[in-house]
C-alpha positions in Angstrom: 154.2 107.9 93.0 152.6 109.4 89.9 154.9 111.2 87.5 153.5 114.6 86.4 154.4 115.9 83.0 156.3 119.2 83.6 155.7 122.2 81.4 158.4 124.8 81.8 157.5 128.5 82.0 157.6 130.0 78.6 155.5 132.4 76.5 154.2 129.7 74.2 152.7 130.6 70.9 149.4 128.9 69.9 151.3 126.6 67.6 153.8 125.6 70.4 150.9 125.1 72.8 149.3 122.7 70.4 152.4 120.4 70.7 152.6 120.9 74.5 149.0 119.8 74.9 149.6 116.7 72.7 152.6 115.8 74.8 150.8 116.4 78.0 147.7 114.5 77.0 149.9 111.5 76.0 152.2 111.5 79.0 151.0 108.0 79.7 153.3 106.9 76.8 156.3 107.7 79.0 158.4 109.2 76.2 162.1 108.8 76.8 163.6 109.8 73.4 162.6 112.7 71.1 163.8 113.7 67.6 163.1 117.2 66.4 163.4 117.5 62.7 164.8 120.9 61.6 166.5 123.6 63.7 168.0 127.0 63.3 169.1 129.9 65.6 170.5 128.2 68.6 171.1 131.6 70.3 167.3 132.4 70.1 166.1 130.8 73.3 162.5 130.9 72.0 163.5 128.0 69.8 164.4 125.9 72.9 160.9 125.5 74.1 160.7 121.8 73.2 164.3 121.2 74.5 163.3 122.6 77.9 160.2 120.3 77.9 162.4 117.3 77.2 164.9 118.3 79.9 162.2 118.9 82.5 160.8 115.5 81.8 164.0 113.5 81.5 163.6 112.9 77.7 166.7 112.4 75.7 166.5 114.9 72.7 168.2 115.1 69.4 168.0 117.2 66.3 168.0 116.1 62.6 168.7 119.0 60.3 169.0 118.9 56.5 170.9 122.2 56.0 174.6 121.7 56.8 175.1 125.4 57.5 172.4 125.2 60.2 174.1 122.2 61.8 177.5 123.8 61.8 176.1 127.1 63.2 174.1 125.3 65.9 177.2 123.5 67.1 179.3 126.6 66.9 176.8 128.5 69.0 176.7 125.9 71.8 174.6 122.9 70.9 176.4 119.7 72.0 177.6 118.0 68.8 176.1 114.7 69.9 172.7 116.3 69.9 172.4 117.3 66.3 173.0 115.4 63.0 172.9 116.3 59.4 170.2 114.4 57.5 166.9 114.3 55.7 163.8 112.9 57.4 163.1 110.9 54.2 166.4 109.0 54.7 165.1 106.8 57.5 168.4 104.9 57.7 170.0 108.1 58.9 168.3 108.2 62.3 167.5 105.7 65.0 164.1 104.8 66.3 162.7 107.3 68.8 159.7 107.4 71.1 158.5 110.8 69.7 159.3 112.5 66.4 158.4 116.2 65.9 158.6 117.5 62.3 157.7 121.1 63.2 156.8 122.9 60.0 158.3 120.5 57.6 155.9 118.6 55.4 155.3 121.7 53.3 159.0 121.7 52.3 158.7 118.3 50.7 156.9 117.2 47.5 153.6 115.9 48.7 153.6 112.6 46.7 157.2 111.9 47.9 156.2 112.6 51.5 153.0 110.5 51.3 155.1 107.6 49.8 157.5 107.8 52.8 155.2 108.6 55.7 154.7 104.9 56.7 158.5 104.4 56.7 158.9 107.5 58.9 156.2 106.2 61.2 158.1 102.9 61.5 161.0 104.8 63.0 158.7 106.1 65.8 157.8 103.9 68.8 155.0 106.0 70.4 154.1 109.4 69.1 154.6 111.3 65.9 153.7 115.0 65.4 153.8 117.2 62.3 153.1 120.9 62.1 152.5 122.8 58.9 150.4 125.5 57.2 146.8 124.6 56.6 146.6 125.0 52.9 148.7 127.4 50.9 151.3 129.6 52.5 154.0 131.0 50.2 157.6 130.9 51.2 160.7 131.0 49.0 164.4 130.5 49.8 165.2 132.0 53.2 168.8 132.8 54.5 170.2 131.0 51.5 168.5 127.7 52.4 166.6 126.1 49.5 165.0 123.6 51.9 162.9 126.5 53.2 160.8 126.7 50.1 157.1 125.7 50.5 156.5 123.2 47.7 153.4 121.4 48.9 150.0 122.2 50.4 148.4 120.2 53.1 144.7 120.0 54.1 142.7 118.4 56.9 141.6 115.4 54.8 145.2 114.6 53.8 145.9 113.8 57.5 142.5 112.3 58.4 142.9 109.8 55.6 146.3 108.8 57.1 144.7 108.3 60.6 146.0 111.4 62.2 144.3 113.5 64.8 144.3 117.2 63.9 144.5 120.4 65.9 143.7 123.5 63.9 145.7 126.5 65.0 144.1 129.9 64.1 146.9 132.2 65.3 147.2 134.3 62.2 144.8 136.4 60.1 145.9 135.3 56.7 147.6 131.9 57.0 146.3 129.2 59.4 148.2 126.2 60.6 147.6 122.7 61.8 149.4 120.3 64.1 148.7 116.6 63.4 149.6 113.6 65.5 149.3 109.9 65.7 149.9 107.6 68.7 151.8 104.5 67.5 152.0 101.4 69.6 155.0 99.2 69.0 154.2 96.1 71.1 154.7 97.8 74.4 152.4 98.2 77.3 152.0 101.7 78.8 
């Protein structure tokens, strides 16, 4: 019997669809664990699109969130406490290895040199597939809802990721600021 990757019904944005297609095209990796870095607004069901994908495909999901108020609020609003942890993606000792890591709109919140120095260590925490999403180039953003971690402090371009061996999906869903989703398949001595 062939397992078919299930995509739940949802009004996906172009950016979300870029991740859905990456997951679907790499279903042969048989992902069983998934870490989403960053989360806010548990009550906004639009933010559950990746959780529903995980649940439909029997993938154990967890959240790593850097802003304590978001962690507390997410648990208070219904997220199981064992599914979310306080931590920084750069602190690779904070989280366990996973099959897939999704840092959805995150690299732009970290100093570029710092992130580039850590990307191989982050990759070492991922068994199969790593996905990053971010603005393509400059997109201004300051502190949002009192969270200093929301400030955009770095700009990312196609060549930054090509030079790191990532595949790139350009997402042209806005008039002014475009985005990109980048990914890399990582094989950790397993056969798929």
